[in-house]
C-alpha positions as CSV (number, residue, x, y, z in Angstrom):
1,M,-21.6,189.5,35.4
2,K,-18.8,191.1,33.5
3,K,-17.6,188.9,30.7
4,S,-13.9,187.8,30.4
5,I,-11.8,189.3,27.8
6,F,-12.0,186.3,25.5
7,K,-15.8,186.3,26.0
8,K,-15.7,190.0,24.9
9,V,-13.7,189.1,21.8
10,V,-16.0,186.3,21.0
11,A,-19.1,188.2,21.1
12,A,-17.6,190.7,18.8
13,A,-16.5,187.9,16.5
14,L,-19.8,186.4,16.3
15,A,-21.1,189.6,14.7
16,V,-18.3,189.6,12.3
17,C,-19.0,186.0,11.3
18,L,-22.8,186.7,10.5
19,M,-21.5,189.1,7.9
20,T,-18.5,187.3,6.4
21,V,-17.9,184.1,4.5
22,V,-17.6,181.3,7.0
23,L,-14.1,180.5,7.9
24,A,-12.3,177.3,6.6
25,G,-12.6,174.5,8.9
26,C,-9.7,174.3,11.4
27,G,-10.0,170.9,12.7
28,G,-10.7,169.0,9.6
29,D,-13.2,166.1,9.9
30,S,-11.8,165.2,13.4
31,S,-15.1,166.3,15.1
32,T,-16.7,163.0,14.1
33,G,-14.3,161.2,16.3
34,D,-11.5,159.6,14.3
35,E,-9.5,157.6,16.5
36,N,-7.0,157.1,13.8
37,Q,-6.3,160.8,13.3
38,T,-2.7,161.6,13.0
39,D,-2.7,165.1,11.6
40,F,-3.6,168.1,14.0
41,L,-4.0,171.7,13.8
42,I,-2.9,173.7,16.8
43,V,-3.4,177.4,17.3
44,G,-1.5,179.7,19.7
45,G,1.1,181.9,20.9
46,M,4.9,182.1,20.5
47,S,7.9,184.2,21.6
48,T,8.7,187.1,19.1
49,L,12.2,185.8,18.7
50,S,11.0,182.1,17.8
51,S,12.1,180.8,14.5
52,G,8.8,178.7,14.6
53,Y,8.2,175.2,15.8
54,D,8.7,173.6,12.5
55,A,12.3,174.5,12.7
56,N,12.6,173.0,16.2
57,P,14.4,169.5,16.0
58,V,13.2,168.5,19.6
59,M,9.6,169.1,18.8
60,E,10.1,167.3,15.3
61,E,11.6,164.2,17.1
62,M,8.6,164.0,19.5
63,M,6.2,164.0,16.7
64,E,8.0,161.1,15.2
65,N,8.0,159.3,18.4
66,A,4.1,159.8,18.7
67,G,3.4,158.9,15.1
68,I,1.7,162.3,14.5
69,N,2.1,165.6,12.5
70,I,1.2,169.0,13.7
71,E,0.4,172.1,11.7
72,W,1.4,175.1,14.0
73,D,-0.6,178.3,13.6
74,L,1.3,180.4,15.9
75,M,1.7,184.2,16.5
76,S,3.1,186.6,18.9
77,D,0.7,189.5,18.3
78,S,-3.1,189.7,18.0
79,L,-3.6,186.2,19.6
80,G,-6.6,187.1,21.5
81,E,-8.5,188.4,18.5
82,K,-7.6,185.2,16.6
83,V,-8.9,182.9,19.4
84,G,-12.0,184.9,19.7
85,V,-12.9,184.6,16.0
86,L,-12.2,180.9,16.1
87,I,-14.2,180.1,19.2
88,G,-17.0,182.6,18.2
89,G,-17.3,181.0,14.6
90,Q,-17.1,177.5,16.1
91,Q,-14.1,176.9,13.7
92,L,-12.0,175.1,16.3
93,P,-8.5,173.8,15.9
94,D,-7.6,170.4,17.5
95,A,-6.0,172.4,20.4
96,F,-4.9,175.7,21.7
97,I,-1.5,176.3,22.9
98,A,0.3,179.1,25.0
99,V,-3.1,181.2,24.9
100,N,-2.8,181.5,28.8
101,F,-6.7,181.0,29.2
102,S,-7.9,182.5,32.6
103,Q,-9.5,179.9,35.1
104,N,-12.7,181.7,34.2
105,D,-12.3,181.0,30.6
106,I,-11.4,177.5,31.2
107,N,-14.4,176.9,33.3
108,E,-16.8,178.7,30.7
109,Y,-15.2,176.7,27.7
110,G,-15.2,173.5,29.6
111,S,-18.7,173.8,30.7
112,D,-20.1,174.8,27.1
113,G,-18.1,171.7,25.6
114,T,-15.3,173.9,23.7
115,F,-12.8,172.1,25.7
116,I,-12.9,168.5,26.7
117,D,-12.2,166.9,29.8
118,L,-8.6,165.3,29.6
119,T,-9.0,163.2,32.7
120,E,-9.5,159.8,31.0
121,Y,-6.4,160.3,28.9
122,I,-4.0,161.1,31.7
123,N,-3.1,157.7,32.6
124,A,0.0,155.5,32.8
125,E,-0.6,153.9,29.5
126,N,-1.2,157.1,27.4
127,M,0.7,159.8,29.5
128,P,3.2,158.1,31.8
129,N,5.3,161.0,32.4
130,L,2.5,163.4,33.5
131,T,0.8,160.5,35.5
132,K,3.9,160.1,37.6
133,I,4.2,163.9,38.2
134,L,0.7,164.3,39.4
135,E,1.1,161.1,41.7
136,E,4.1,162.6,43.1
137,H,2.7,166.2,43.2
138,P,-1.0,166.0,44.3
139,E,-0.9,169.7,44.5
140,I,-0.3,170.2,40.9
141,K,-3.4,167.8,40.0
142,S,-5.4,169.9,42.5
143,A,-4.4,173.2,40.7
144,I,-5.5,171.9,37.3
145,T,-8.6,170.2,38.5
146,M,-11.8,172.6,38.2
147,A,-14.6,172.8,40.5
148,D,-16.7,170.5,38.6
149,G,-13.9,167.6,38.8
150,C,-12.6,167.9,35.2
151,I,-9.2,168.8,34.0
152,Y,-9.6,170.9,30.8
153,G,-5.9,171.8,30.3
154,L,-2.3,170.4,30.8
155,P,-0.3,172.0,33.7
156,S,2.5,174.5,33.1
157,G,4.5,176.6,35.6
158,E,8.1,177.4,36.4
159,L,8.6,176.3,40.1
160,M,12.0,177.9,40.7
161,G,12.5,178.0,44.5
162,T,15.2,178.4,47.3
163,A,15.3,174.4,47.6
164,A,17.6,174.6,44.6
165,I,20.2,176.2,46.9
166,G,19.7,174.0,49.8
167,A,17.3,176.0,51.9
168,T,14.9,174.3,54.2
169,D,11.9,176.3,53.1
170,D,11.3,176.2,49.4
171,L,10.3,179.8,48.8
172,S,9.6,181.0,45.2
173,I,12.0,183.2,43.3
174,Y,9.1,185.6,43.2
175,A,8.7,185.5,46.9
176,V,10.4,189.0,47.1
177,P,9.6,190.5,43.7
178,E,11.1,193.8,44.4
179,F,14.6,194.5,45.6
180,S,15.8,198.0,46.8
181,M,19.2,199.5,45.9
182,I,20.9,202.7,47.0
183,N,23.9,204.7,45.5
184,K,26.8,204.0,47.9
185,A,29.0,206.3,46.0
186,W,26.5,209.1,46.8
187,L,26.6,208.1,50.4
188,D,30.3,207.9,50.5
189,A,30.7,211.2,49.0
190,L,28.5,212.8,51.7
191,G,30.2,210.8,54.5
192,L,26.8,209.0,55.2
193,P,26.3,205.3,56.3
194,V,23.9,202.9,54.6
195,P,20.4,203.7,56.2
196,T,18.8,201.2,58.5
197,N,15.4,202.9,59.1
198,L,13.1,205.0,57.1
199,T,14.3,208.2,59.2
200,E,17.7,207.6,58.1
201,L,16.8,207.0,54.5
202,H,14.8,210.1,54.6
203,D,17.6,212.2,55.6
204,A,20.0,210.5,53.1
205,L,17.5,211.4,50.3
206,V,17.4,215.1,51.6
207,A,21.2,215.2,51.5
208,F,21.3,213.7,47.9
209,K,18.9,216.4,46.7
210,E,20.5,219.3,48.5
211,N,24.0,218.4,47.4
212,D,23.0,217.7,43.7
213,C,24.7,214.3,43.9
214,A,24.2,213.6,40.2
215,A,26.4,216.6,39.4
216,K,28.6,216.2,42.5
217,V,29.6,212.7,41.9
218,Y,29.1,212.2,38.1
219,G,29.1,215.7,36.7
220,N,25.5,215.1,35.4
221,T,23.6,218.3,35.1
222,Q,20.4,217.0,34.2
223,G,19.2,217.0,37.9
224,T,19.4,214.9,40.9
225,I,16.4,212.5,41.6
226,P,16.7,211.1,45.1
227,M,14.4,208.2,44.7
228,S,12.8,206.9,41.5
229,T,10.6,204.1,41.0
230,G,7.3,203.1,39.4
231,F,4.0,203.0,41.2
232,D,2.7,199.6,42.4
233,Q,4.7,197.7,39.8
234,W,5.7,194.2,39.9
235,C,9.6,194.6,40.5
236,W,10.0,198.3,40.2
237,G,7.5,199.9,42.4
238,Q,7.6,201.7,45.8
239,E,6.0,199.0,47.9
240,I,9.2,197.4,49.4
241,F,9.6,200.6,51.4
242,Y,6.3,200.0,53.4
243,S,8.1,197.2,55.0
244,G,8.7,199.8,57.9
245,F,5.1,199.7,58.5
246,G,4.9,195.9,58.7
247,F,3.9,194.9,55.3
248,T,4.7,195.1,51.6
249,N,1.7,195.0,49.4
250,F,3.4,193.7,46.3
251,T,1.0,193.3,43.3
252,S,-0.3,189.8,43.4
253,D,-1.9,187.6,40.8
254,V,-4.8,186.8,43.0
255,C,-5.8,190.5,44.1
256,A,-3.7,193.4,44.9
257,D,-3.2,193.6,48.7
258,L,-4.7,190.1,49.4
259,S,-2.6,188.4,52.3
260,V,-3.3,185.6,54.7
261,D,-1.9,185.2,58.3
262,D,-0.5,182.5,60.0
263,A,-3.8,181.5,61.5
264,G,-5.4,181.4,57.8
265,T,-7.4,184.4,57.9
266,V,-7.5,186.2,54.7
267,S,-7.4,190.0,54.7
268,F,-6.9,193.1,52.4
269,V,-3.9,195.1,53.6
270,C,-5.2,198.1,51.9
271,A,-8.0,198.4,54.5
272,T,-5.8,198.6,57.5
273,D,-4.3,201.2,59.7
274,K,-0.8,200.6,59.0
275,Y,-1.5,200.9,55.2
276,R,-3.1,204.3,55.9
277,D,-0.1,205.3,57.9
278,A,2.4,204.3,55.5
279,V,0.7,206.2,52.4
280,T,0.3,209.2,54.7
281,Y,4.1,209.0,55.6
282,F,5.3,208.6,52.1
283,S,3.1,211.5,50.7
284,D,5.4,213.8,52.8
285,W,8.4,212.4,50.8
286,Y,6.6,213.1,47.6
287,K,5.7,216.6,48.8
288,E,9.3,217.2,49.5
289,G,10.4,216.3,46.0
290,L,12.2,213.2,47.2
291,M,10.2,210.7,45.2
292,D,10.3,211.0,41.5
293,Q,7.3,213.2,40.3
294,E,7.2,211.1,37.2
295,M,6.8,207.7,39.2
296,F,3.1,207.5,38.1
297,S,3.6,207.8,34.4
298,Q,7.2,206.5,33.5
299,G,7.9,203.1,31.9
300,T,10.8,200.9,32.6
301,S,12.9,202.4,29.8
302,Q,12.7,205.7,31.4
303,L,13.5,204.5,34.9
304,I,16.5,202.4,33.6
305,A,17.8,205.6,31.5
306,K,17.6,207.8,34.8
307,V,19.4,205.3,36.9
308,S,22.1,204.3,34.4
309,Q,22.8,208.0,33.7
310,G,23.7,208.5,37.3
311,R,20.6,210.6,38.3
312,V,19.1,208.5,40.9
313,G,20.2,207.7,44.5
314,L,17.5,205.2,45.4
315,T,15.5,202.7,43.3
316,T,13.9,199.2,43.0
317,W,14.5,196.4,40.4
318,W,15.1,192.7,40.0
319,E,18.9,193.3,40.0
320,I,21.6,195.9,40.1
321,Q,23.4,195.3,36.8
322,E,20.2,195.5,34.7
323,I,18.8,198.7,35.9
324,A,22.1,200.6,36.7
325,G,24.3,199.6,33.7
326,D,27.9,200.9,34.1
327,K,27.0,202.6,37.3
328,A,26.3,199.2,38.8
329,S,29.3,199.0,40.9
330,D,28.2,202.1,42.8
331,F,24.9,200.6,44.2
332,V,24.4,198.2,47.1
333,F,21.2,196.5,48.1
334,L,19.4,198.2,50.7
335,P,17.8,196.1,53.3
336,P,14.3,196.5,54.3
337,M,13.9,199.6,56.5
338,D,12.6,199.7,60.1
339,G,9.8,202.0,60.7
340,P,10.3,205.8,61.4
341,V,12.1,206.7,64.7
342,G,9.9,208.0,67.3
343,T,6.7,206.4,66.0
344,K,4.9,203.2,67.0
345,Y,6.6,201.7,64.0
346,E,10.2,202.2,65.3
347,G,11.9,199.0,65.1
348,T,9.2,197.3,62.9
349,H,9.9,195.6,59.6
350,N,8.4,193.0,57.7
351,V,8.5,191.9,54.0
352,T,5.3,190.1,52.9
353,I,6.2,187.0,51.1
354,R,4.4,186.3,47.8
355,S,3.2,182.9,46.6
356,A,4.9,181.2,43.7
357,P,3.3,181.7,40.3
358,A,0.4,179.5,39.9
359,V,0.4,176.2,38.1
360,T,-2.0,176.9,35.1
361,S,-4.0,174.9,32.9
362,G,-4.5,177.3,30.2
363,N,-1.6,176.7,28.1
364,L,-2.6,173.4,26.2
365,N,-6.5,173.0,25.8
366,V,-7.8,170.2,23.5
367,T,-11.0,171.0,21.8
368,S,-14.1,169.2,20.9
369,A,-13.0,169.2,17.2
370,C,-10.2,166.8,18.0
371,G,-11.0,163.3,16.9
372,N,-8.1,161.6,18.6
373,P,-7.2,163.2,21.9
374,A,-5.4,160.2,23.1
375,G,-2.9,160.3,20.1
376,L,-2.4,164.2,20.6
377,L,-1.8,163.8,24.3
378,K,0.7,160.9,23.8
379,Y,2.7,163.5,21.9
380,F,2.4,166.3,24.7
381,D,3.3,163.7,27.4
382,Q,6.8,164.0,26.1
383,W,6.9,167.7,27.1
384,Y,6.7,166.3,30.6
385,D,10.1,164.3,30.4
386,P,12.6,166.3,32.3
387,E,15.5,166.5,29.6
388,N,12.8,167.5,27.1
389,V,11.6,170.2,29.4
390,M,15.0,171.6,29.4
391,Q,15.3,171.7,25.8
392,L,11.9,173.2,25.2
393,Q,12.6,175.9,27.9
394,Y,16.1,177.0,26.6
395,A,17.3,175.1,23.3
396,P,18.3,171.6,22.2
397,K,21.0,169.9,23.9
398,D,23.7,170.2,21.1
399,I,23.1,173.9,20.8
400,Y,22.4,175.5,24.3
401,Y,24.5,172.9,26.5
402,A,28.2,172.2,26.7
403,G,27.7,168.6,28.1
404,Q,27.0,167.0,31.5
405,D,29.0,167.2,34.6
406,E,30.1,164.3,36.7
407,N,26.6,163.9,38.3
408,G,24.7,164.1,35.0
409,M,23.8,167.8,35.2
410,W,23.5,169.6,31.9
411,L,25.6,172.7,31.8
412,A,24.9,175.6,29.5
413,I,27.5,177.1,27.3
414,T,28.9,180.6,28.3
415,E,27.9,183.9,26.9
416,D,31.2,184.2,25.2
417,E,30.7,180.7,23.6
418,A,27.3,181.6,22.5
419,Q,28.6,184.8,20.8
420,S,31.4,182.9,19.2
421,K,29.5,180.0,17.8
422,Y,26.2,181.6,17.0
423,G,26.6,185.4,17.0
424,K,23.9,185.7,19.6
425,S,23.6,186.2,23.3
426,L,22.2,183.2,25.5
427,G,19.1,185.1,25.8
428,E,18.6,185.5,22.0
429,L,19.6,181.9,21.5
430,R,17.1,180.8,24.1
431,G,14.4,183.1,22.4
432,Q,15.0,181.5,18.9
433,Y,14.2,177.8,20.3
434,Q,12.1,178.3,23.4
435,A,8.7,176.8,23.3
436,M,5.5,178.3,24.8
437,G,2.9,175.9,26.0
438,P,2.7,173.4,28.9
439,I,6.1,173.7,30.2
440,L,6.2,172.6,33.8
441,I,9.7,172.9,35.4
442,L,9.8,171.2,38.8
443,P,12.2,172.3,41.6
444,E,14.1,169.1,41.7
445,Y,15.1,169.4,38.0
446,Y,17.4,172.1,39.1
447,N,19.2,169.6,41.3
448,N,19.4,166.6,39.0
449,V,18.6,167.4,35.4
450,F,19.9,171.0,34.3
451,E,21.7,173.9,36.2
452,M,19.9,177.0,37.0
453,E,20.8,180.2,35.2
454,A,23.4,181.8,37.3
455,R,21.3,185.1,37.7
456,A,18.4,182.9,39.1
457,M,20.7,181.2,41.4
458,E,22.2,184.5,42.6
459,R,18.7,186.0,43.2
460,L,17.6,182.9,45.4
461,E,20.6,183.3,47.3
462,Q,19.9,186.8,47.8
463,I,16.4,186.1,49.1
464,E,17.6,183.5,51.5
465,S,20.5,185.6,53.0
466,D,19.4,189.2,52.6
467,W,15.6,189.2,52.8
468,M,14.4,186.4,54.8
469,P,15.9,187.7,58.0
470,Y,13.3,190.4,57.6
471,V,10.3,188.2,57.1
472,S,8.1,187.5,60.1
473,S,5.8,185.0,58.6
474,T,6.1,183.0,55.2
475,A,2.2,182.7,55.1
476,S,1.0,183.8,51.7
477,Y,-2.3,183.3,49.5
478,P,-1.5,180.4,47.0
479,N,-2.0,181.6,43.4
480,D,-3.1,178.2,42.4
481,V,-6.3,178.1,44.5
482,T,-9.2,177.0,42.2
483,F,-12.6,178.7,42.4
484,N,-16.1,177.4,41.7
485,N,-18.4,179.2,39.3
486,D,-20.1,181.0,42.0
487,E,-16.9,182.3,43.4
488,L,-15.6,183.2,39.9
489,D,-18.8,185.3,39.4
490,V,-18.2,187.2,42.5
491,I,-14.5,187.7,41.5
492,D,-15.6,188.8,37.9
493,R,-18.0,191.2,39.2
494,Y,-16.1,193.0,41.9
495,K,-12.3,192.4,41.6
496,A,-11.5,194.8,38.6
497,D,-13.2,197.7,40.4
498,F,-11.7,197.0,43.6
499,V,-8.1,196.9,42.4
500,S,-8.6,200.0,40.3
501,Q,-10.2,201.9,43.2
502,V,-7.5,200.9,45.6
503,A,-4.7,202.0,43.0
504,E,-6.5,205.3,42.5
505,Y,-6.9,206.2,46.0
506,E,-3.4,205.2,47.0
507,G,-2.1,207.3,44.1
508,T,-4.1,210.4,45.1
509,W,-3.0,210.1,48.7
510,L,0.7,209.7,47.9
511,K,0.5,212.9,45.6
512,N,-1.8,215.0,47.7
513,G,-1.5,213.9,51.5
514,G,-2.8,211.1,53.4
515,P,-6.6,210.7,54.3
516,T,-8.4,212.5,56.8
517,D,-10.5,210.5,59.3
518,D,-13.6,211.3,57.1
519,E,-12.0,210.5,53.9
520,W,-10.5,207.1,55.2
521,N,-13.9,206.1,56.5
522,A,-15.6,207.1,53.1
523,Y,-12.9,205.0,51.4
524,L,-13.6,201.9,53.4
525,Q,-17.3,202.3,52.8
526,M,-16.9,202.8,49.2
527,L,-14.8,199.5,49.1
528,E,-17.6,197.8,51.0
529,D,-20.6,199.3,49.2
530,S,-19.4,199.6,45.6
531,C,-16.5,197.0,45.2
532,G,-17.8,194.2,47.3
533,M,-15.0,193.9,49.5
534,S,-16.8,191.8,52.2
535,K,-18.0,189.5,49.3
536,L,-14.5,189.2,47.8
537,L,-13.1,188.1,51.2
538,D,-15.7,185.6,51.7
539,T,-14.9,184.3,48.4
540,Y,-11.2,184.2,48.8
541,Q,-11.6,182.7,52.4
542,S,-13.7,179.9,51.2
543,A,-11.5,179.0,48.2
544,Y,-8.5,179.1,50.5
545,D,-10.1,177.0,53.2
546,R,-10.9,174.4,50.6
547,Y,-7.6,174.5,49.3
548,M,-6.0,173.8,52.7
549,G,-8.6,171.1,53.1
550,K,-10.6,172.7,56.0
């Protein structure tokens, strides 16, 4: 079995520890079980913009309420190395925060005694806020309960969904991670309508190229790029255009291309004929120079520069303003395209919905060095008070918020007010005070505690009005499925190779032409024999069935 990234660091750290002076103890004498312990050391991550938690008045007040003091040892860089050295040398702090341990790490460190089981401390007396949440949201308790029945970490997650705008189905803001947008100023200059299918889109891109629209419309002589995206990137890849073949295989936190149908059957899109047809079709676009030849190597800064300079006709991103800059008014969102005219995919369109980000338990983990877990967790229970959540996620009330409306909702100050009062944007202000750790934002908070950011609200409205009409099924593989140790072994053994091989072959086929029958069959055989496709599918299916109570 391949080791997790933290275990690899730990192994290296052990060798270092044998040759160096033993590190100073991190948890004091608390490992003896001091129920009166009030001083704690916590190691973990923080934002690069953070002023530090000692300067956060909300966190200071919560410590006073709990009658404890926390020494924070936080960093924004080299966190994995630091954690590896501490665990490898068994020089444990009382807890780790914002490390984002994987489920595999949590299982391993729970079973070997590095992390303690928190179940007995999560009760109405010691942690009333969290206990109430878990009672009202049993799915969250399920997400943080490992296969052995233990809870080794507190829950975190931002559950931002369309319920906040009154939609019947509560779909995550990440349900459609990638929006497509086209330069309508270029279309207008050529007298072309907004395309509705891939054939029309192809012809528009050809016209952009042949008429050098960058020069024609903006006087930019650097060269017209009809379409520019990244390759298989979360919000700036090419995958949204696969919708004309009945799917969009957006990168997933579970496994690239993993999907589930309405019958609950798990499959890999990358092993289907429609995937092969899509890659083959778009390889012709790449050959014609319609797709950016740098799509496989460019980063976001390069993409944004090209679009904002007026060189690009078609792209993908989270929103138009951020990628197009002062050219934003020239772009419009492009709806998912129907399949190519004259093919079996004509009239076909479907956007594959992605599951919400997982509720994880790797951002606050108490170690065996802590002598008074109940006391420490009494403090962290305050992190689950809705108004504290608001202040930890953004900034203290008297800094980030202008007050409450008639319904008691907290309203953020404006960008102009932030600049006037603090000389910072709202984003910079948030970065200064934002805490990283067991932050759990429930959907209902946006209806009764604090207003959602305007940009997020706009995106949810766009998902509901502009994209959901093109979705034939809202079934998706949940990101908060938990796996037992045997299942984790299979995933650990095969997943990385499976994902990398699929990406490598897809990139090769886009650049060099789609696969022949022999090449396609060899590819499927390779995924089966070398990358454990059937074993992975069985694993994901079993975990899904268990999650669904089958």
